N, C-alpha and C positions, 0 to 999 in steps of 0.2 A: 651510702648512708653507713651499712657495715664496713667497710674499707675506713674510714676516717673512725669510726669505732674501734676497729683493731689498731689504728696507726697511736688513736690517744692511747691505748693499753700498753704498747709498747714504748712507748714514750713514760709512761707512768704518769700520765695527767691529771690522775683520780685523785692525786694528793692534793693537788691545787681544791678539790671539793672539802676535802676536809679542813683547810682554810676557812669555810667559810660563816661570819660571824654567826655567832648563835641567836640573837636575832633575825636574822633572814631562815635561818632553819628553821624557829618557832613560826615565821611566816610560810614556809615554804608549807609548814605540817597546818595549818591553821587552813591555809587556800585551797591545799588539798581536799582536805575536807567538806570545807566550802561546798565546792566543784562536785563532792561525792552528793553532798546531801541534794544539791539543787537540781541536780542530775534525776534522782527519784520523783523527784514534782512533776514530771511531766505522767507519771504514772496514776497521776489523780484525776486528771482529765480525759475526756470522751470527746469522739466526733458532736460537732453541733451540727445545727438542721442546713447551715447555709455553709457549710464545706469545712468550717472553720475546727476550735475546738473549743470545750468549754470545765469549768470546774464539775467534781463528781458529787452528787448531792440525794440525798436518800438512803435508803435501806444499803444502794450498793456503796457508798463514800462509809457507813458504819460497819458492814463485812469488814470493809478492806482494813479499818483503822485497829477493830478487834485481830484479825489474824496478824496483823504485825504486829499489835500488842502482844501477842502469845508468843509469838516467837522470838522477842527482844526476851519475853519474859523465861523462856525455855533456854534460850542461852544465858542467860545472866544468872541463873539458877541451879540450873545441874548440873556445874562443874564442884558445885556446895557439895550434892552428894556423890557423885562420882565425875570418872574423868577416864572411864575404858574407852567411851565413845565421843567424838568431838560434838562438842555442845550445838554450831551448828548444823552438822549433820542430821543431829537428833532433831531440831524444831523443822529444818526441810519437810524430814521424813512423817513429823507428827501433822505439823500443818495440812501438807501433801495428803494424809488417809482422811485429816477430816473432811477435806473438800470432797475428795473421792467418793466418799462413805456417805457424806450426808447429801451429797449431790448439790452445796456450793454455789450459787451463780457468781466467778471471779474468774474475771482473768486468769489464763497463762500462758504460760512462756509459748508453749504451740499456738496462742492467739497472735502473737507479736510475730514471731518466725518459723520456721523448720529451720534446724541445726541440722539436720541429716545429711551426709555426705560422703564423700569415697576419697581416696587415696590420690592427690594430685601428681599431676603426670609432669615429666622432666621436659624441659623447654627453656629454648635462649631465645629473651628478650628478643624480640623482632625493629629495633631500632638501627639506625645506623651507629656504625661505629666509627665516630667521626669528632673530632675536637668541638665543632658545631655543637653536638648532641650535650657531651662533656660539660662545654658552658650552661645549657639551659638546664641539666639536671643538677650542677653543683651546688646551687645556693639553697635550694629545698634540702639535700643531701644532708648539707651543714645544719639548718635549721633542726631536720629532723633525727638528727645524729647529736646533738646538743641537748635536745630535748630526752632525750633516749638516755644517755648516759646520767645529765644532770638528775632527773627522775631518779634512774638506778641507785647511783651512787648515793643520794641522799636518803633515799631509802632502805639502801645497804647500812647507812650512819644508824640510821631510828632505830631498823632492828639492831645493831651489834651495841646500843646504848640497852637496850632492852631485854636481851639475850647476854648482855656483860660478857663479849667475842667481839673480836677484829677482822671483816671480811680483807677477802684481796681485794682491793679497787681493780689494779690493770689485769686480773685473769676474767674478773667480772667484765671489762670491758671487750678484753681480744674473743672471750663467750661470745657477750651478745652480737660485738659485731662478726664472726665468725656465722653465727647462726642466721641473721638477718642479708649476709652473702648469699647463703644457702638457700633461703627461703626464697630468694629475687628468681633462682630457677626455677621454682615448683608454684609461679605464680602468689607465691604471699604476702604478706605487706611485711613491715619493719615492725619488729615490735623491741620492748623494754617490761623493764619490773614494774610489777604493778601495788601500790603503797595498799591497796584494800586486798588486797589477793595475799599480802604478805601478811598485813596484820592477823585476817582470818588465820593460816598458817600456824603464825606463831604463836596466837590466843589457843591454839589447837592442840597446841604440844611439840609444833613441828620445830627442829632443831638442825637437825641434817638435810645436807644433799638429797635424802632422799624424799624426804617430804617433799621438793619443789620437783624433783623426776617423777615419782608420784601423782601428782596433778598433773601433769601435762599428761600422762601414760593415762591416765582416768580419763581425761577429757578428748583425747584420742579414740578409745574404747567407745565412751557414750557415742561420739560422733559420727563412727563405723555400726555401731551394734545396738544401742538404746538409747538411740535419738526421743523414739516416743515416751520412755518412760520421764527424760528431761523435760519433754514438751508439754508433761502433767502439771509438774512443778510449778503451784500458783505464784504468780508475780509478789503478790503479800508476801509470803515467805523470803523470796528474796530481797524485796524491800527494806525486811526487817532486820537480814544480817547487814545489810549496807548502813543502816541506822543506827547499828550495835558497833560495826569499823569507823561510824564517823564520830560517834562517844568515845570509842576508845582511842582515834588518831587525834583529834584538836587536842590541842594543851591547853587544859582549861585555867591551869595555874599562870598563864598570861594575865588573862584578867588580874589573877590577884597583884601580881608584880609590876601591871603595867605603872602603879603610880609610884614604886619603889627603884624602878631602874632609868638612869637618866633618860630623858625627856625625846635625845636623837633617836635612843635605841628601841624606846616606846613605838617612836613615827617610823622609822624602818621596820619594823614588825608589822603595824598598819599596812604601811606601804606595800612589802612585797603580797601579802595576804590579800588585799585588794586587787593590786597586778596580779598574781594568779590564776585570779576569780574574772578577770576581766580579758588578760591574753592569755599567756602562755607560760607555764611553771619557768622554762628557760631564758627569756623576756625578764620576770621578776625575780630569779637569782642575779641574773647579770646589772638590771638596775639596783637590788637590794646591798651587791656589791659594793659597788659603783658609790653609792650615796652613805653608805658605813664608811670604806675609805676615803671621801670629799668630808665626812664630820670630825673622823680622825686629824686628817691632813692640819683641817683649819683650827680644831682646838690645840692643838702641836703645837703648831707654828703661833699661835695670837700668847702662848705662855711665855712669857719674860721674866726673868730671876737676873739679879746682882750680888755679889758678892762684894762689901767694902771694908776699907782698910783708911788706917791714918799711916803717911810717911810719915821720915823722917825730918820733911821739910813742914808739917802740920798740914800739906794737901791731903783731903780727902780723898779714894782713888773706889769710882763704879766698874767694877769690871764685871759685864755684859754679859749673858750668856740667851741664846735667841734670836731670832730673827728680827729686826725691825721693818717692817710695812705697815700696811693699813688698818690690818688686824691686830695687831699688835701694840698700839699709841698709846691706847690706855691705858695695858699696865705696863709701857716705858715711862709712863710720865708720872705714876704710882710709887716709883720706886724711889724717884728724889725728895729733898727738903730743905730747897734753897732757904727758905729763911732761919734754920737751924747751924744750915752746912756752915764752915768756916770760909774763909774767906776764897781759897782756892778748890775746886773741886779739878781733877779728872773725868772724865769717859770714859773706860778702855775697852777697844771692840774688837779684842783680841776674839773672842770667841764668837762675835756677830758678825751682819750683815745690813747695811742698808739698803732696803731693793728697790725702794720709789718715793716718788715725792714728797707724798706723804709723811716718809720716815724724815726730809729734810726740814720736811714745816714742824717735827715735831720736836726735832732739835733746835730748832730756830727759834718755838716758840720756850722751850727750858728754856734757851739763852737767856732770851727777855727776862724769864723771871729773877733768873741769878744776878744780871744786870741790874734789873730795878730792886734787888735787893743791895746793890754793891759789892756783888761780888764777880770771880770770873770763873768761865767755864774752859775747860781745853778737852780734846779730842785728842784720845791715841790709839794707834793701830790698827789705822783704816785700812781697808783693801784697796788695791787698785781702782777697781769698779766704783767702790762709796766711791774715793776721794774726786773721781769724774763727774759722781751725781754733784759733789760737793761745790767741785767746780763750775758746773751748770749755775747752779744756786745761784752764783754772783755774790754781789750785794747782799742777799735774804742772807745771809751766816751770818752771826756775830759771835761765833765762837772761837778759839784759837785752834788751829792745826798741830799736835807738838810732833812734829817729824822725827819720824824712829830711825835713830841708824842704822841700826838692824833688822830693818823692815822683811827683806825678805826670807830672812830667818823664821819669824813669823808666820809667814804668807804661806812656805812651805809647812809650816806643820800642821796649816789649816785645810792641805791640799788632803 
């Protein structure tokens, strides 16, 4: 995983992330916000008598909700009075003191698990160093590396937008990959940037690298020396912090713009959000980019227009622009006016191509309209592959093909 991320950084593949369409970015942000929100709901459940789980009720539920609301209120309003202390930290301390001093019966971090630990030992993974091992771990490494890079780089893009700065994505890839390589020799898991922690950091005033470094150092100190303090923190305080992260992360403006943006963009936004929740971030972003590319390709391909003029012989010339295939047939037909055109009409294909039998049928249908109106339709500057299609059509074609004596020059200009 780490090696793949380092390679991506050296190749500067982070630039591809900056090409992600904006609807995909919105879907990514909204999807992650929904995932964070759904992850908190498990804390509203307790063990049932049948060994399963059930939703809280009664006084325990109201205590939990009250502390969550208090946490959110402190985080929201404290910065209006002072920014000397991060509002999230202040909220956690206040709620923790209330729970300890008044002996409030709520679950704490210690009730979920112990975070106490020590420094890891260096060891080389005890697996066979063979190609067979490589082929086993490679698919999972690629998936994890892709998820880590995509989430980290999209998070960086979001933070850049908030702070009006520009991060160095290639350095992020190399640094993250190097750390994941090293941590593997100490029994650690691969990691990446977290949008929740990043939003808390930025909203608390963090703007430089020291803020991220401090977060890691303090976390290490808590695990080694102050685990009992962290285990005393009520879960309600952490849930409140994460709810604030959800509110700050979710792009609420996306509801307002859904009716104003193209339907394809709205579809991509909703699709990426849904896929992020159902599967994972990497799949969601890839799906969003593919759908956006297909939509753009379809919209661009079905556009067709024509420049018209009357030549010295009184013949009307249509110079087409755009591909002629099943998607652009209607646009092609709308360009012509057989009833009001002169007796001779030329369609110039110098800037277009006929790609399928639907295009041939469209030309044939247009020829019928001109014949019915007592007029003649000619075709000019057809590419070799287009002429092959027309020859295969045989008697279906009722239009005259004007041979261009300098056709190879026109063909070269299109290459």
